[in-house]
N, C-alpha and C positions, 0 to 999 in steps of 0.2 A: 382318877387313876393314881394308884399309889406308886411308890418308888420301885418296888419289886416288878410291877407290871411294866413300868417305863424301861427298866433295865433289860427286861426280856426283849423288848422291841429294839432297844439300842444295840444289843449283841447281834441281832439279825441284821441290822442296818450296817454296822461296821464290817460284817463279814460279806454281805451280798453287794452293797453299794460302794463302800469305801475300800473293800478288798484288802483288809488288814491281814498280815501274815498269821499263820497258825500260832507262832510264838507270842505275838502281840495279843491275839484273842485269848490265849491261855492266861496271860498276865492280867488283862482287864477282868476276865471272868473270876479269877482268884480274888482280886481286890473287891469286886462286888459281893461275892459270896462269903468272904471272910469277915468283912466289916460293914459294908453299906447295907446289905440285906438284913443282918441281925440288929443293927443299931437304928437304921432309918427306914427300913424296907416297908413298914406299914403306914408310914406317913404319906399323906396326899402330896404329890409333887408340887402342886401350886401353893401349898401352905408351908413348904419348907422355909425355915427362917435362918438368919445368920447365926442365931444362938444354937441351932441344931448342929451346925458345922463345928462350933466351938466345943460342944459336948463330945462330938466324934473325936476331935483332936485330943481332948482331955482324957478320954478312955484309952486312946492309943498310947499316950504318954504314961499313964498309970501302969500300963502293961509293958512299959519299957520297950516299945517298938522303936526300931531304928529310924532315924530321920529319913533315910532313903525309902523305907517302907511307908512311912507316913506320907511322904511326897507322892508316892504312887497311888495311894488310896485317895488322897485329896484331889489329885489330878484326874483320877477316874470319875470322881463325883462331879467335878467341874465340867468334864466332857459330857457326862450323862445329862446334866442340867442344860448344857448348851444344845444338845440334841432335842430335849423336850421343848425348849423355846423355839429353836429354828426349824426343826423338822415336824414335830408334832403340834406346833403352834400353841403350846400351853402358856398361859399368862402366869409367869412365876412371881413369887413374892420376894425373890432374891435374885440379884444380878450375879451370874457365875463369875464374872470378872472381879467382883468384890471379895471373893473368897481367897484369902492369902495362901500361898504355898509355903510349906516349911523351907527354911533356908538350908540348902544342902552344902556341906563342906566341899571345897574344890577337890575333885578326884586326883589322885596321884597317878599320872599317866606314865606307864613304863614302856620303853621302846628298846629295840635291838641296835647294837652298834654294828659297824661294817664287819668287824671281826666275828661277831656273834652270828650275823647273817650267813657269812661264809661257812662257819661251823655247822650251822643248821643244814645248809644246802649240801655240804660234803657228806653229812651223816645219812642222807637219804640214798638208799640203794635202788637204783632205777632199772636193775636187770629183772625185776619182777613186775607183774601187773600192778600190785598194790603199791609198790615203791614208785613206779612211774606215775601212778595216779596221785600219790601224795606230793611228789615233786611238782607236778602240774598245778595242783591246788595251791601250794605255797607260792608258786610263781604268779598265779592269778591274784592271790590275796595281796602280795607285797607290791605288785605293779599297778593295782587298781584301787586299793584301799577299801574294797568291798567288805561288807559284813559276811560272816560265814553263811548265813541263811540265804543271802543274795547270791553268793557264788554257787551254792549247791542247787539253786533254782535255775541255773543256766541250762539251756538246751544245746545240743551239738549242731543242729542244722545251720544256725547263722555262721558258725565258724567254717563249716563245710562249704558255705557259699562265699567265703572270703571276708566276712565281717571283721572290722578292726575296732569298732566301737558299737555299743549296744544301749538301747533305752531299757532300763530295768525298773521294776516296781520295788521300791525300798521300804524302809520302816515307816509305819503310819500310812501306807498306801500311796506314798509320794513317788513320782517318777523322776528319774534323772538319767543322764548319759554317763556311761563309764567307758574308759579308753584302755586298750590293751597294748602293751609294748610289743615290739617285734619278738623279743625273747620269750615273753609269755605265750605269744601266738605259736612260736616254734614248738614249745613244749606241748601245747594243746594239740597241734598237728601230729606230733609224735605219739601222743597218747591215743588219739583217735585212730592212728594207723595200727595200733595194737588191738583195737576193738574188733570182735567178730560177731557182735550182736547188733540188733536194730533198735535198741531202746533209745528214746528221744533225748534222755538226760545226758548232760556232758559227764557228770560224775556218777558212776554207778557202783553197786556192790559186786563182789566177785562170785556170789552164789548163783545158782541156776533155779529159776530164771532170775536175771538181774533186776534190781529195782533202783530207784533214785537213792543216792547216798543221803543220809540224814545227818544232822549235827550230832546226834546221839551215837552214830556209828563211829565217828572219827576221834572222839576224845582219847581213846586208848592209843591211837597212832601218835598223837602229839605228846602224850606222856612218855611213850617209848622214844620218840624223837628227841625230846629234851634230855633224856638219859644218855642216848648215844652221842649227842652233840656236846655233852658236858656243859650245858647252859644252866646257870644257877637261877636265873629268872624263871618265873612261871611261864611256860611256853604254851600259849593258846592261839587260836586263829585271830583273836582280836588284837594281839600284840603287833601283828603285821599291819593292821589298819592304823594303829597308833603310830607305828614307825613311818608309814607312808605319809600321814598328815604332818607329823612333826618334822620330817625331813624336807617336805615342801616348804614349810614355814622357815626353816633354817636356811634354805636356799634362796630365800627372798621372794617366794611366791605370795602374791597378795592374798589376804585372809578371805576375800570374797571368792576367789577361785577354789580355795580349799573347802570352803563351806559348800560350794556347788558340787565339787567332786566327791565329797564325803557324804552328801545327802543330809547334812545337818538341818534341823528345823528352826532352832532358835538362836538368838545372839549369845545366849549363855554358853552354848556349845563351842562356838568358834571366836568368842570374845567380841567380835564386831560383825556388822552385817552391812553388805553393800548390794545395791540393786543394779540391774542392767548388765549382768554378766552374760556375754553371748558365747555360743559354742565355738566359733572360729578362734576367738581369743583364748579360750580354754585349751584348744588343740595346740596352739602355738606355744603357750606357756608350758604345757605338759611335756611336749616334745623336747623343749630346751633343757629339761631337768631329768630326763631319763638317761641313765648310765648303766650299761650292761643289763638292761631289762628292768631295772627298778630304781626308784629314787633313793639316792644316797645322801647322807648328811653332807653339809658343806665342809670343805677342808679347813 
């Protein structure tokens, strides 16, 4: 079986069994089709050597690919080989763990201050359906640290039944529990009270018939919100996630709780990694640091 055939099976596997998000599937598919297929695709997977991976890195470097892009391609290859070994039971000539990943520079994490948060919230006009929807979405993002794709995948039914926390399927098909502040829940209830449709999604479009709001629908709303709020920083849904995690850390919350709440996978993301974090302890820690519905920086 060559690498192209293995990759086709791998894409089916991560979609059907691992239940990766559409965005993650697009990312892996792009890495495979852009680099792995044309460079290594015809090679028999069991004959792939360490030198083949070196040649792949060399080609990407010669084409001046960013380190971040090289990281994504090499990681995709490692995961593909792991699938061939563990699921297809192919006897490989190379151990995927021996393929080094490019060293990425530490990302510059940008967050919002208390004043900037207030400016953003004050700039949202909630007397319209779209405005109320945006305010609700922002409240959910800043009080849970959810990724935008996770927030937009929420359904209305659990909240109509009084849910205050939910198990969600996050990045990489990993499940975790997210917790909603009373303030976020209040805005969710107000938004649902304005709904006259029966669509199961929490966040929907304004057209008829409504459909689930997608991340591509909302970029224009955040661009306009940044202008109206007078924020110089790039205002994106992800900045609320960074703000949530950073403010927890500044308030003294253990890094293990932050890792669990954010759904991070590796120790590279949250600096350290601790095991044995249980849900009751998370609930207690999170409740202690909610202020006016979202986590604020320490004074």
